[in-house]
N, C-alpha and C positions, 0 to 999 in steps of 0.2 A: 555580415560576418567578416571578420578581419583575419588575414594571415600574417604571420611574422616570420621573417627569415634571417638567416645569417649565412655567410659563405666561410667555410673553414678550409684552409689550404695548408699543405705540407709538402716538402720536397726532400727526397732522399739525399741529394748531393752526391758526394764521393764515397759515402759510407757503404759497407758491404751489405747491410740490412739483415741478411739471413743468419748472421751470428748474434742478432738481437742487440748489437752494440751500436745503436743509431739514436740520433737526437729526436726527442719527442716534442721539440719546439715547433710551433706552428703559428698561424695567423688567423684571427677572426676578423671578418669584414662585415660591417653592418650597413643597412640601406642608406643611412645618412652620410656615409663616407668614412666613419670612424674605423680605424684599424687597431686591434688590440693584440699585442704579442701574448701568446698562450703556450702552455706546456703541460705535461703531466705533472702531478704533484711530486715534489721530492720525497714525500712520505710513501709514495707508491713506486716510483722509479728513481733510483739513486742518481745523484749528480755524477758525472757530467751529462748523462743521458736525458735529464730533465733540467729545466732552467728555473730556479727558485725566484728569479726576478720577474718572471712572467705570471700571468693569471692562470690558475689551473681550474678545471671544471668544477671541482668541489668548492673552491672559493667563489666562483661565479654563481653557483647554485645558492649559496648562503647569501651573497650580495643581492641576487635577484629577488629572493624572498624578503629580505630586509627592505629593499627599495620599493617593492610592491606594497608592503605593509605601510611604509612611511607615506607614500603618495596617497593612499586611502585615508590615513590618519589626518594628514594635512587638509584634505578635502572636507572630511567630516567635521573637523574642528572649525574650519572657516565658515561652513554652512551654519554652525551653531553660534557664531559670533565670537569665537575665541581667537585671539591674535597670537600667532607663534612667531617668536624671533629666531629660534634655532632648533634643530633636531639632529642629534648625532646618535648613531647606533653602533656599538661594538658587538656585532652579531657573531655567533659561533655555531659551527656545525660539528656534531660528534659522530665519527664513523665507528660503527660497531659491526659485529658479525650477526647475521640473522640466524634463524633456526637451521637453515641449510648450510651454514658456514660461510655465506657470501657477505662480503663487505657492503655496507650501505650507510648513507647518512641517516641515522635513526632519529636524531633530534637536532633541530635548529633552535637556538635560544637567541631571541632578540633582546637587546638590553638598551633600549633607547633612552636618551636623556632629552627631555623636551623643555624648552624655556618659553613660557608664556608672558605676555605683557598686555597692557591695555585695560580698559574699564571693566571687563568681565573676567573674573578669576575662577578657574575650575577648581573643584576639590578632587581629592583622590578617587572618589567613586566615579566622578565624571570622566577623569582621565582613563581609568580602568575600563569604563564602558566604551569610550572612544577606541581604545586598543582592541577590545573584543569585537566591536563592529567593523573595524578596519580588517581584522583577521577574517571575519565572516565574508567580507566583500572582496578580499584579495584573490584575483584570478589564479595566481600561482599557488597560494595556499590551498585552494580548492582543487588543484590539479596533482597534488603529490600525496604520498602516503607517509612521509616523515611527520613526526610530531613537531609542531611549531609552538614554542612557548614564548611569552613576553615577560621580561623582568625589568621594567623600565623605571625611570625616575623622572621627576619634573620639578620645575621651579616656576614661581610667579613673581615677576618683578614690578608689578603695579604700573601705575601711570595711565594717562589718557590715550 
């Protein structure tokens, strides 16, 4: 069994805090040493109390789901002998209100564009099956209640 962690830190600084006029900017630190500037989304907390240049939790959620799906897709394609030259996903998350009026990321739509090359060319059905299997194997997709859809495209550039 593996555990995964991150350290999240925030400092008040000179702000009053109790008036709710404080910066939501903070820092994520990961075990490999990477530090990522984070903040609340400017869609949730207005600027200047959020920093739109920083990653917000909603963006990170969408990126994490996209990344997990991509890593499984790459692995499954390579095991089947398909060579991938590039994979790019313009993933989007839609925040809606649930039945209780609470905001939640109801849908994450993955829109990967995959470029294949090499002697083995997949057809659309194979690519769709790879996406389906990647989704079924993705640890994160198996851990959330949001609907996750894939609307991808692909190219085959041939060659040996």
